[in-house]
Structure formats: structure tokens, C-alpha cells
BATI-394063 format. One record per residue (C-alpha): x, y, z; residue number from 0; residue in three letters. Coordinates in Angstrom, 3 decimals, decimal comma, padded with zeros to 6 digits. Layout:
N
X / Y / Z / NUM / ALA
...
! end
This chain:
335
013,925 / -003,499 / -017,165 / 0 / MET
013,090 / -007,321 / -017,617 / 1 / SER
012,657 / -009,288 / -014,344 / 2 / HIS
010,862 / -012,643 / -013,552 / 3 / PRO
007,706 / -010,994 / -012,568 / 4 / TYR
007,151 / -008,597 / -015,556 / 5 / ALA
003,791 / -010,114 / -016,571 / 6 / SER
002,498 / -010,195 / -012,782 / 7 / GLU
003,550 / -006,691 / -012,266 / 8 / LEU
001,657 / -005,541 / -015,643 / 9 / ALA
-001,377 / -007,305 / -014,605 / 10 / THR
-001,361 / -006,234 / -010,934 / 11 / GLY
-000,615 / -002,467 / -011,882 / 12 / LEU
-003,517 / -002,336 / -014,469 / 13 / ALA
-005,788 / -004,067 / -011,902 / 14 / ALA
-005,074 / -001,694 / -009,176 / 15 / VAL
-005,459 / 001,333 / -011,492 / 16 / ARG
-008,947 / -000,045 / -012,593 / 17 / ALA
-009,841 / -000,521 / -008,989 / 18 / ALA
-008,838 / 002,961 / -008,133 / 19 / ALA
-010,690 / 004,371 / -010,746 / 20 / ARG
-013,755 / 002,695 / -009,333 / 21 / ILE
-012,931 / 004,061 / -005,711 / 22 / CYS
-012,411 / 007,583 / -007,040 / 23 / GLN
-015,776 / 007,438 / -008,694 / 24 / THR
-017,705 / 006,249 / -005,528 / 25 / VAL
-015,965 / 009,122 / -003,476 / 26 / GLN
-016,761 / 011,666 / -006,212 / 27 / ALA
-020,326 / 010,898 / -007,023 / 28 / THR
-021,783 / 008,845 / -004,062 / 29 / ILE
-022,219 / 009,489 / -000,391 / 30 / THR
-020,249 / 006,273 / 000,461 / 31 / PRO
-022,665 / 004,014 / 002,395 / 32 / GLU
-021,291 / 000,941 / 004,289 / 33 / ALA
-022,581 / -002,406 / 005,327 / 34 / LEU
-021,494 / -003,756 / 008,730 / 35 / GLU
-019,612 / -006,867 / 008,796 / 36 / LYS
-019,748 / -009,458 / 011,619 / 37 / LYS
-016,642 / -007,991 / 013,290 / 38 / ASP
-018,440 / -004,653 / 013,326 / 39 / LEU
-015,927 / -003,261 / 010,625 / 40 / SER
-017,618 / -001,433 / 007,663 / 41 / PRO
-017,475 / -002,384 / 003,822 / 42 / VAL
-018,620 / -000,299 / 001,084 / 43 / THR
-019,686 / -000,938 / -002,498 / 44 / ILE
-016,186 / 000,282 / -003,484 / 45 / ALA
-014,564 / -002,472 / -001,413 / 46 / ASP
-016,549 / -005,181 / -003,301 / 47 / PHE
-016,197 / -003,692 / -006,682 / 48 / ALA
-012,329 / -003,207 / -006,239 / 49 / SER
-011,982 / -006,825 / -005,039 / 50 / GLN
-014,175 / -008,118 / -008,088 / 51 / GLY
-012,152 / -006,285 / -010,912 / 52 / VAL
-008,780 / -007,342 / -009,280 / 53 / ILE
-009,544 / -011,020 / -008,648 / 54 / CYS
-011,070 / -011,196 / -012,098 / 55 / HIS
-007,749 / -009,721 / -013,666 / 56 / ALA
-005,602 / -012,112 / -011,705 / 57 / ILE
-007,865 / -015,050 / -012,618 / 58 / GLY
-007,797 / -014,310 / -016,315 / 59 / GLU
-004,040 / -013,988 / -016,414 / 60 / SER
-003,057 / -016,558 / -013,712 / 61 / PHE
-006,002 / -018,974 / -013,291 / 62 / PRO
-003,988 / -021,479 / -011,258 / 63 / ALA
-002,998 / -018,812 / -008,474 / 64 / ASP
-005,091 / -018,646 / -005,314 / 65 / PRO
-006,100 / -015,346 / -003,989 / 66 / ILE
-006,559 / -014,487 / -000,173 / 67 / ILE
-008,676 / -011,320 / -000,009 / 68 / ALA
-010,610 / -009,546 / 002,681 / 69 / GLU
-014,179 / -009,682 / 001,301 / 70 / GLU
-016,639 / -012,242 / 000,174 / 71 / ASP
-020,307 / -011,843 / -001,488 / 72 / SER
-022,286 / -013,494 / 001,283 / 73 / GLN
-023,756 / -010,309 / 002,564 / 74 / GLU
-024,745 / -009,368 / -000,935 / 75 / LEU
-027,052 / -012,286 / -001,379 / 76 / HIS
-029,386 / -011,033 / 001,391 / 77 / GLN
-032,584 / -009,405 / 000,149 / 78 / PRO
-032,043 / -006,305 / 002,022 / 79 / GLU
-028,710 / -005,722 / 000,236 / 80 / ASN
-029,928 / -006,005 / -003,388 / 81 / ALA
-029,349 / -002,422 / -003,793 / 82 / ARG
-025,708 / -002,668 / -003,012 / 83 / PHE
-025,318 / -005,583 / -005,475 / 84 / LEU
-026,976 / -003,330 / -008,077 / 85 / GLU
-024,572 / -000,358 / -007,535 / 86 / GLN
-021,662 / -002,769 / -007,453 / 87 / ILE
-022,602 / -004,243 / -010,766 / 88 / SER
-023,220 / -000,951 / -012,218 / 89 / SER
-019,498 / 000,267 / -011,438 / 90 / LEU
-017,874 / -002,909 / -012,751 / 91 / ILE
-020,129 / -002,946 / -015,921 / 92 / GLN
-018,587 / 000,377 / -016,954 / 93 / GLN
-015,602 / -001,768 / -017,813 / 94 / ASP
-017,139 / -005,135 / -018,152 / 95 / TYR
-020,437 / -004,468 / -019,894 / 96 / ARG
-021,586 / -008,086 / -020,071 / 97 / THR
-020,748 / -009,087 / -016,596 / 98 / ALA
-023,767 / -010,289 / -014,658 / 99 / SER
-024,315 / -009,983 / -010,991 / 100 / ALA
-023,747 / -013,536 / -010,380 / 101 / ASP
-020,564 / -013,389 / -012,308 / 102 / GLU
-019,459 / -010,487 / -010,376 / 103 / ILE
-020,114 / -012,243 / -007,062 / 104 / CYS
-018,095 / -015,176 / -008,468 / 105 / ARG
-015,135 / -012,766 / -009,149 / 106 / TRP
-015,441 / -011,471 / -005,507 / 107 / ILE
-015,432 / -014,935 / -004,142 / 108 / ASP
-012,221 / -015,797 / -006,025 / 109 / ARG
-010,589 / -013,937 / -003,091 / 110 / GLY
-011,866 / -016,655 / -000,618 / 111 / GLY
-008,824 / -019,189 / -000,971 / 112 / ALA
-008,456 / -021,075 / 002,353 / 113 / ASN
-005,936 / -023,514 / 000,986 / 114 / THR
-002,460 / -022,246 / 000,620 / 115 / PHE
000,090 / -023,025 / -002,093 / 116 / SER
003,609 / -022,065 / -002,632 / 117 / GLN
002,572 / -019,170 / -004,680 / 118 / ARG
-000,698 / -017,098 / -004,125 / 119 / PHE
-001,673 / -013,467 / -003,984 / 120 / TRP
-003,162 / -011,501 / -001,142 / 121 / THR
-005,479 / -008,370 / -001,688 / 122 / LEU
-007,141 / -005,763 / 000,452 / 123 / ASP
-009,456 / -004,059 / -002,003 / 124 / PRO
-009,793 / -000,946 / 000,386 / 125 / ILE
-007,343 / -000,993 / 003,259 / 126 / ASP
-008,565 / 001,791 / 005,460 / 127 / GLY
-012,282 / 001,745 / 004,626 / 128 / THR
-012,833 / 004,248 / 007,542 / 129 / LYS
-010,614 / 006,616 / 005,970 / 130 / GLY
-012,121 / 006,104 / 002,657 / 131 / PHE
-015,638 / 006,911 / 004,341 / 132 / LEU
-014,016 / 010,167 / 005,658 / 133 / ARG
-012,598 / 010,995 / 002,107 / 134 / ARG
-009,298 / 010,628 / 003,593 / 135 / GLU
-006,434 / 008,077 / 003,129 / 136 / GLN
-006,930 / 004,546 / 002,123 / 137 / TYR
-005,012 / 002,082 / 000,007 / 138 / ALA
-005,564 / -000,680 / -002,605 / 139 / ILE
-002,995 / -003,287 / -001,423 / 140 / SER
-002,018 / -006,301 / -003,618 / 141 / LEU
001,060 / -008,618 / -003,071 / 142 / ALA
002,273 / -011,902 / -004,784 / 143 / LEU
003,884 / -014,328 / -001,994 / 144 / ILE
006,019 / -017,136 / -003,062 / 145 / ILE
007,354 / -019,826 / -000,624 / 146 / ASP
006,408 / -017,390 / 002,118 / 147 / GLY
008,359 / -014,571 / 000,703 / 148 / GLN
006,751 / -011,291 / -000,866 / 149 / ILE
007,900 / -011,355 / -004,433 / 150 / ALA
005,810 / -008,310 / -005,588 / 151 / LEU
003,971 / -005,563 / -003,653 / 152 / GLY
001,775 / -002,905 / -005,100 / 153 / ILE
-000,281 / 000,018 / -003,162 / 154 / LEU
-002,586 / 002,358 / -004,794 / 155 / GLY
-003,228 / 005,465 / -002,597 / 156 / CYS
-005,593 / 007,440 / -004,692 / 157 / PRO
-005,634 / 010,464 / -001,939 / 158 / ASN
-001,810 / 010,268 / -001,065 / 159 / LEU
-000,928 / 012,503 / -004,063 / 160 / ALA
-001,988 / 015,514 / -002,291 / 161 / THR
000,678 / 014,826 / 000,487 / 162 / ARG
003,320 / 013,721 / -001,926 / 163 / ASN
005,580 / 016,159 / -003,637 / 164 / PRO
005,732 / 014,475 / -006,968 / 165 / ARG
001,845 / 013,879 / -006,803 / 166 / GLY
002,431 / 010,163 / -006,897 / 167 / HIS
-000,180 / 007,869 / -005,789 / 168 / SER
000,968 / 004,272 / -007,013 / 169 / LEU
003,832 / 002,460 / -005,351 / 170 / PHE
005,354 / -000,896 / -006,240 / 171 / TYR
008,256 / -003,267 / -005,562 / 172 / ALA
009,800 / -006,304 / -006,896 / 173 / ILE
011,904 / -008,359 / -004,691 / 174 / ALA
015,564 / -007,522 / -005,263 / 175 / GLY
014,842 / -005,058 / -007,857 / 176 / ARG
013,820 / -001,949 / -005,916 / 177 / GLY
010,718 / 000,219 / -005,111 / 178 / ALA
009,151 / 002,695 / -007,385 / 179 / PHE
006,187 / 005,288 / -007,496 / 180 / SER
004,331 / 006,693 / -010,351 / 181 / THR
000,781 / 008,152 / -010,886 / 182 / THR
-002,582 / 006,231 / -011,303 / 183 / LEU
-002,369 / 007,257 / -015,041 / 184 / GLU
-000,828 / 004,655 / -017,326 / 185 / PRO
002,344 / 005,461 / -019,122 / 186 / GLY
003,325 / 008,061 / -016,391 / 187 / ALA
006,801 / 008,698 / -015,431 / 188 / GLU
008,236 / 006,042 / -013,011 / 189 / ILE
010,493 / 007,172 / -010,163 / 190 / THR
012,745 / 005,051 / -007,799 / 191 / PRO
012,020 / 005,914 / -004,064 / 192 / ILE
014,375 / 005,435 / -001,040 / 193 / ARG
013,815 / 005,962 / 002,743 / 194 / VAL
015,483 / 008,827 / 004,501 / 195 / THR
018,945 / 008,318 / 005,883 / 196 / GLN
018,134 / 010,052 / 009,167 / 197 / SER
020,118 / 008,634 / 012,241 / 198 / THR
018,871 / 010,921 / 015,079 / 199 / ASP
015,642 / 009,523 / 016,773 / 200 / PRO
014,797 / 012,940 / 018,130 / 201 / ALA
014,578 / 014,402 / 014,730 / 202 / LEU
012,394 / 011,486 / 013,410 / 203 / ALA
009,004 / 011,860 / 011,712 / 204 / ARG
006,667 / 009,083 / 012,586 / 205 / PHE
003,229 / 008,169 / 011,614 / 206 / CYS
000,630 / 005,809 / 013,115 / 207 / GLU
-002,893 / 004,549 / 012,525 / 208 / SER
-005,698 / 007,303 / 012,608 / 209 / PHE
-007,987 / 004,845 / 014,541 / 210 / GLU
-006,925 / 004,140 / 018,008 / 211 / SER
-008,445 / 000,793 / 017,834 / 212 / GLY
-005,863 / -000,170 / 015,210 / 213 / HIS
-002,781 / 000,812 / 017,075 / 214 / SER
-002,081 / 001,816 / 020,779 / 215 / ALA
-001,691 / 005,671 / 020,553 / 216 / HIS
-000,807 / 005,920 / 024,322 / 217 / ASP
002,093 / 003,635 / 023,789 / 218 / GLU
003,351 / 005,297 / 020,911 / 219 / SER
003,441 / 008,614 / 022,688 / 220 / ALA
005,593 / 006,971 / 025,357 / 221 / MET
007,962 / 005,468 / 022,836 / 222 / ILE
008,335 / 008,915 / 021,027 / 223 / ALA
008,942 / 010,539 / 024,359 / 224 / GLU
011,709 / 008,110 / 025,195 / 225 / LYS
013,328 / 008,777 / 021,874 / 226 / LEU
012,982 / 012,450 / 022,688 / 227 / ARG
010,973 / 013,021 / 019,390 / 228 / ILE
009,110 / 016,208 / 019,690 / 229 / THR
007,285 / 016,369 / 016,404 / 230 / ALA
003,399 / 015,420 / 016,665 / 231 / SER
002,776 / 012,011 / 014,954 / 232 / PRO
001,008 / 012,096 / 011,586 / 233 / VAL
-002,084 / 009,980 / 011,808 / 234 / ARG
-003,469 / 008,494 / 008,656 / 235 / MET
-005,466 / 005,348 / 007,768 / 236 / ASP
-004,274 / 002,361 / 005,692 / 237 / SER
-001,002 / 001,125 / 004,236 / 238 / GLN
-000,419 / 004,644 / 002,892 / 239 / ALA
001,885 / 004,822 / 005,983 / 240 / LYS
004,022 / 002,292 / 004,426 / 241 / TYR
004,256 / 004,400 / 001,185 / 242 / ALA
005,021 / 007,375 / 003,201 / 243 / THR
008,053 / 005,848 / 004,903 / 244 / VAL
009,269 / 004,230 / 001,495 / 245 / ALA
008,987 / 007,448 / -000,040 / 246 / ALA
011,159 / 009,456 / 002,625 / 247 / GLY
008,114 / 011,420 / 003,760 / 248 / GLU
008,229 / 009,883 / 007,251 / 249 / ALA
010,949 / 007,896 / 009,103 / 250 / ASP
008,929 / 005,561 / 011,362 / 251 / VAL
005,540 / 003,896 / 011,381 / 252 / TYR
004,329 / 002,138 / 014,579 / 253 / LEU
001,469 / -000,398 / 014,675 / 254 / ARG
001,301 / -001,610 / 018,328 / 255 / LEU
-001,003 / -004,177 / 019,681 / 256 / PRO
-004,115 / -002,967 / 021,187 / 257 / THR
-005,671 / -006,336 / 022,573 / 258 / LYS
-004,497 / -009,885 / 023,594 / 259 / ALA
-005,175 / -012,588 / 021,119 / 260 / GLY
-005,399 / -010,398 / 018,011 / 261 / TYR
-003,331 / -011,230 / 014,897 / 262 / TYR
-002,807 / -008,905 / 012,091 / 263 / GLU
-004,171 / -010,071 / 008,695 / 264 / LYS
-001,586 / -010,691 / 005,927 / 265 / ILE
-003,418 / -008,371 / 003,424 / 266 / TRP
-003,092 / -005,286 / 005,849 / 267 / ASP
000,731 / -005,467 / 005,369 / 268 / HIS
002,094 / -007,600 / 002,679 / 269 / ALA
001,953 / -005,006 / -000,180 / 270 / GLY
003,612 / -002,267 / 002,026 / 271 / GLY
006,260 / -004,442 / 003,642 / 272 / VAL
008,154 / -005,269 / 000,459 / 273 / LEU
007,921 / -001,601 / -000,773 / 274 / ILE
009,603 / -000,281 / 002,471 / 275 / VAL
012,177 / -003,052 / 002,452 / 276 / GLN
013,060 / -002,511 / -001,384 / 277 / GLU
013,305 / 001,327 / -000,646 / 278 / ALA
015,907 / 000,502 / 001,988 / 279 / GLY
013,885 / 000,445 / 004,990 / 280 / GLY
013,352 / -002,252 / 007,760 / 281 / THR
010,252 / -003,857 / 008,918 / 282 / VAL
009,969 / -006,426 / 011,939 / 283 / THR
007,676 / -007,094 / 014,701 / 284 / ASP
008,178 / -006,161 / 018,374 / 285 / LEU
010,645 / -009,034 / 018,775 / 286 / GLN
012,894 / -007,647 / 015,936 / 287 / GLY
011,655 / -010,675 / 013,827 / 288 / GLN
010,740 / -010,343 / 010,161 / 289 / PRO
006,739 / -010,752 / 009,448 / 290 / LEU
006,008 / -014,309 / 008,581 / 291 / ASN
003,636 / -014,652 / 005,851 / 292 / PHE
003,524 / -018,482 / 005,645 / 293 / SER
000,977 / -019,011 / 008,314 / 294 / CYS
-002,213 / -018,546 / 006,493 / 295 / GLY
-004,598 / -015,485 / 006,592 / 296 / ARG
-003,035 / -014,112 / 009,709 / 297 / GLU
000,583 / -013,146 / 011,019 / 298 / LEU
000,243 / -015,763 / 013,587 / 299 / ARG
004,149 / -015,580 / 014,492 / 300 / GLU
004,257 / -011,796 / 014,995 / 301 / ASN
002,923 / -009,235 / 017,306 / 302 / ARG
003,028 / -005,708 / 016,599 / 303 / GLY
004,698 / -004,063 / 013,518 / 304 / VAL
007,565 / -001,618 / 013,568 / 305 / ILE
008,537 / 000,273 / 010,259 / 306 / VAL
011,445 / 002,376 / 009,867 / 307 / THR
014,103 / 003,839 / 007,520 / 308 / ASN
016,709 / 001,244 / 008,564 / 309 / GLY
019,247 / 003,433 / 010,584 / 310 / PRO
016,697 / 004,203 / 013,334 / 311 / LEU
015,475 / 000,711 / 013,639 / 312 / HIS
017,526 / -000,539 / 016,525 / 313 / PRO
016,748 / 002,638 / 018,758 / 314 / ALA
012,973 / 002,527 / 017,876 / 315 / VAL
012,845 / -001,230 / 018,609 / 316 / LEU
014,668 / -000,917 / 021,938 / 317 / ALA
012,260 / 001,974 / 022,921 / 318 / ALA
009,208 / 000,033 / 021,892 / 319 / ALA
010,401 / -003,135 / 023,753 / 320 / GLN
011,102 / -001,078 / 026,799 / 321 / SER
007,871 / 000,634 / 027,187 / 322 / ILE
005,727 / -002,434 / 026,370 / 323 / ILE
007,668 / -004,420 / 028,839 / 324 / ALA
007,269 / -001,858 / 031,576 / 325 / GLN
003,539 / -001,601 / 031,016 / 326 / LYS
003,176 / -005,415 / 030,968 / 327 / ALA
004,754 / -005,555 / 034,433 / 328 / ALA
002,394 / -002,739 / 035,633 / 329 / ASN
005,394 / -000,618 / 036,608 / 330 / GLN
005,635 / 003,260 / 036,163 / 331 / PRO
006,984 / 003,674 / 032,872 / 332 / VAL
010,634 / 005,243 / 032,835 / 333 / ASN
010,898 / 007,718 / 030,044 / 334 / ARG
! end
């Protein structure tokens, strides 16, 4: 099927597949080590290598497009991290044999755009690094944003195949054209995906972040109780949760604020948001507003994220607003 973003989709899928191969190699053959960033979050050689190959691919095909990505090479230039840079270079040189360490650092830093145009890409080379380190769920998230709207979203979730009935681990959507899943192997069968049509909140299956620092688990439990949901939440890292809702394997994903003044990063959501929406689901903040991707590197106009299959959204949103309002007022929560 032809569409306006055929070239962008082909480039993005190939790049995410290449990055996924690197990530799988690191998980299979190396005990993943992590550097600690200034915000104390971990970053591995796979994060850097994934960002390098994807930024290089986009730069080759769309040299005028800025890329807003999570990582930069600053830490890699420190003498104590020379071994990390060697390992990153070795991974990338399996596909790009002549690439030097300096070139690879430049590829990584192509994701450091701070000036925004009407058209740009946003990338999280490994969303859910802690999940990656535990050999559990993580995602490679890539999205193309035009005039503040997500035009294309891609999620590579290498470890999600074990939870997915079709064994699919690559998900993508084109605005107005639907959402699809396939495997990480080029040429594999492509399947349209749809959210569930469940309308009973009590029967909803919901997922949330594995890390309690990423989403308020206690508030999620209160919301679930208010909705009379009895099933335990499925906790997993990364935007694999968006893919799980989009593919009909869950009905609700809650990401609730854990601290005042924190704004979600655009690369943590852009790829997954469009996939859920094109699969028929709904994504809003806690005020019921769409996520605003036109404010720079952060979602500064939004607080919290609620993802549902669509029919359940009004009930989930109302329950979330009620619980959070009662907690903010320091009142006993009426469940």
C-alpha cells in the first residue's frame, strides 16, 4: 500500500531492525554493563550503538531532518570510558566496517538537536534500560513528527515476542493508515492490529511501569479498585506497554506522576502513542487532553498518561481524576 511516508517507513524499519540485532547481541553475549548518567539513570553500550546506527540511517536518507534523541557521546570521551567506546565501535563495525570511533560519536550526537523544525524525528534507542539490564522488556522507539503531529511511529520490542501469540516484536503505524505488527526479520508477514472492544472496566487488563519510580503504583491500585478491576496489573518496562494495548493483549496502561515538576520526555511516548491510536485506542493526559509534542524535548503541557482501548477511556479517566484529586486534597480516598 502506497502512502506519503513510504520512504520514511522503509528507512525507519530497517534502522530499528539493525538496532534490535545489536541489542540482542549485547544481551546474548555480554553481561550488560551500564554507565550512570547525571540523572543517575543507567545507559549501556547497546543504548549508544542503537542510537548511532539509527541516527546514521536517518541522516543518510533525510539529511535535513533534525533528530531529538536521548543519548549523547559526551561520557564516551572520558578516558575511563574508553573501553565502552571500543565495545560500541566493535558492535557498529559489524555492519559498517570502515566507521571510526570518531564517526560513530558523530552519528550518536546527530540525535542532539535542540532547535525544532516543522519536521523532526525523536528516538529512544533503548526505552527501558533497566528492563534491558534484567533481560526483560525494552523497546527501540522511533517517531516522525510533523507540525506537532506524529506522522509515523515504530516500536521494536525484541523480547515481547515471547508474550505475543503471533511472536511479533515489531510494531508500527502511519497516521491515518492503521497499525501493524510483524517480526524483526525483513520480509515477514505483516498483520493489522486492533485494540480490544471491552466495555466493562471490571474485566479490564491493565499494565503499568515495572519501576515504581516511573509511575505511582499505589494510585494505580486505587484506580483499579475504584473500577472494580480484580486482575493483578501486568508490570513491564518500556513502551512495550503501548504495543501490548495496541495488539489487544491489555486494555489499559497507566503512567501516573510520581513527583511534582517532572515532565515526560517526548521520546518515551511518541512511537507508542500513534500505534495505539491507529489501532483504535485512546491516549490522553490526566485532564483528558491529547499529548502535545510541539513543546520541545518534554511534554510540558501534559501531566500523566492514560492509554486505553477507547471504550474504557471515560471510566478510567474519571476514576484517575477522582483518586488523584482526593489524594491532592489529603482526604481519605473514597473507593
